[in-house]
C-alpha positions, 0 to 999 in steps of 0.5 A: 635369657636362657640358651640351653634350648640350643643343646636340645634342638641341635642334639636332635641332629646328632642323635639322628645321624649317630644312630645310622650306620651303613656298611658296603662290602669290604672296600676301603671307605677312603676310595669313595668320592661320591656319597655312599648314601643319598636320600631325596625328599627326606622325612624323618620322624622321631617317636617315643611311646607313641608321641612325636618328639621331632621331625626333620625334612630335607630336599636332599641328604648325602652321607659320606662314610669316609669323611663321617659327614652327613650333608643336608640341603634345604632342611626344616626341623620341628621339635614337639612339646611332649606335654602339649604335642605342639611344636615348641621349636622349629627352624630351617636352613639352606644347607647343613653338614653334620660330623657324625663322630663329633656331632659338630654341625655347620649350618649355612646359606641362611639359618633360622631357629625359633623356640616358643617356650623361650620366646626366642628367635635367631636368624643368621647367615651361618652358624657353627655348633661345637658339641663338646664345648656346647658353643654356637657361633656365627662367622665374624662377617655374618650378620645375626639377629636375635628377636623376642616378642617383647620388642627385643631386636638386636643385630650384630656380627660375630655371634657367640653363645655359650650354652652352659653359661647361658650367655650370648654376645656379638663381637662387633657392629651391634645395634638394636633394642633390648627390652628386659622382662621387668620393663615389659611387666611394668608397662603392663601394670593397670593404670588404676594400680599406678599412683597419680601425681595429683593423688594426695599422699597419705597422712604423715607423708 
């Protein structure tokens, strides 16, 4: 399976929050206890050459300048295929915390990510994205589930995905069914192309 799409989807969050800067007078940022910026019913759309690239919605967004953190509540995101203008990746979660300097993201309270072009869906209680290492992982006691339309469904705890090497693992409690693409292709071969055991072999065999 390929996992470079995680970079693509999560980079959207990083671009959004690293491109916004708000300055509030000469007060020291460390003095702030409450968020310097609060947005309700957030609806952010990213465009390029008149085409929609991505959309992010959230019930609430709080930005803490002193902590360099942006927090989202009940968020949904969509990423569009620029060739078809259709949604290619989508997801949602109960809460997310984005470090606007490191671009690391902590997602919790239920996370769902679906990427149609990769035929891949991931559900987890929480996920942590380390941008520098390009690693996505879940906590050791959080159950994650990977599914594909070919019947693959694998569950486990301690989910870990390395985007650069395009690999993923579960550390424990792994169960489910894995169906390779080759097996699916074999199952779809028309019966008339499948030799019957009663068909006589050609001469000389």
